[in-house]
N, C-alpha and C positions, 0 to 999 in steps of 0.2 A: 504493499500499501504505499501512496507516494505520500511523503511528509508534506503537509500544507505549507509551511512556512518555506521551505526548498524551492516549491514550485512558486510561491509569490516572490522571492528572491530572485529566482531564475527570470520570471516575467518581468519585474522591476528592473533587472540588468540589462535585458535585451529591448527593453522599451527606451532604457536611458542611451544605450549607444545607440540605437536606430534613428531616435529623435535627436539628441544633441547631433548626432553627426549631420543631421539634414538641417538643423538651426546651424552650424558652424557656415553650410556653404552658403545660404541665405546671406547672411551674415558679410561673409567673404564677398559675394558679390557686390556688396554697398562698399566695405572697406577697399576693395579692389579697385572701384571707380565703377558705378552704375552705368555710365555712359559708354565706356568702353566695352561692357557686358552687351549692352544693347546694339554696338555698331558689332559686336561678335555673332549674336545671335541673328542679328539682319543680314550676314553674309551668309549664313548656314541656312538662311531661307525662311526665319520667322519673322514676321513683317506686320506690323512695324515692331523694329528690334527692342527700341526702348521700352515699349509697353511690355513685351514678353519679358525682359529682363526684370522690370518690377514686378511682375505678375509671377515669375520662377521665385525671385529671392522671398518676396511676401509669403508666397506658398508654401515654401521652404521652412521658413520661420514659423510661420502658424500651425502648419501641419505637425512639423517636427516638435514644436512645443506641445501640442497637444498629445501626440504619440509619448511624449517623455513623462507627460503627467498621467497618461492613461485617462483620457476625456474625449468622449464620443468614439470610444477607438475604432468601430469598424469605419466611421465615417471619415477620421481622420487618416485612418489607414487608405480609404478609398483616393483621398488627396495626394497621398504619398507614392500610391501607386502609379497615380496618374503624371504625377511631375516624373518620377522616373521612367515612363514608358516614353514620354516626350524625348527625354533626354537620352535613352536608348537609341531612338529611332534615328534624331536628329544628330546627335554627336558621337555616338558609337557603332551604329550597326553597319556602317561600311569598312570597319577596322576589325572585324573577327568578332570571335567570341573574348579571348582572354584580355585582361586589364593591362597587361604587360604591353600592349600593343594597343592600348586606350581602346579596347573592345568593349562588349556591352556586359560582361561577365559580372562588374560590379553594381551595375543599375539593377540587374537581373537579382541577384542575389538580395540586396537591400528591397526590392519592391516584393519577393517572395516571403522573406522574412517578416516583413510588417504585414502581409497578407495573414499570416500566420496568427499574428495577434487577434485577427477577427476569428479566426477560429477558435482558439484557446480562451480567448478574453485578457484582460490587463492584468488579471490577479487581484486580491483582496489589498495589496499596496496602491490603489489607484484613486484618481477622483470620479471614476466611473464607479465604484465599490461606494465610496464615501458617500454619494449623494443617491446612491439606490438604483444604478443605471444597469441594466443586466444584458448586454448585446453581444452574443458571441454564439458560435455554433457554424455547422455546416452552411447553413442558408447565408449568415452574415458575411462568411470567407467567401461563398461564391459573388453574393453581392458585392462585397469589396474589390475582388478581382474583376469582374465582369464590369461594374460600375470605373474602376481605376481604368482600365483598357480601353472602355469604351469613351471616357470624357478626353482620353488622350487622341483615339481616332478622330472623335468629333473637332478636336481643336485643330488636328494637323490637316483634316481634310478641310476646314475653313480658312485657315490662316498660314498653312505651311506652302512657302512657295520659294523654292530652289530655284536657284539660277536657271533661266530659261522657261521657267512654268510661271510666267507673269499671270 
């Protein structure tokens, strides 16, 4: 039988690792110069680049903070998955799987790990638990995964215009 404290500690460490990682990515976009990120996004085909830069940075900070806190976990995870899917498609897919060659391995692992939080729940040491929200299980896992991928696909279909695709 699983020790509940061990499970809660594991989920807390997973949430903090995933959440803080994403928050730091968002903060880095601002600290490094959001205008430069906007130009980079524009060059990658996300137009207008500066709007996408702000949306990505704010999404990373917001979704990452919510995951770390265990707040509205499957909905926060859905946003996280969406951000990772866009990053994987736009910035990494052409480089193959392995991150050593700037491939999509890293964003894939982050997205799948975050989706698993929707399956397992955030644990007892979370805001969801503190306010009595119980959203986890296979249905929430599917909703998180399909919703995150669906949001990414919708964004890409509407706003992704790589060179020559105006």
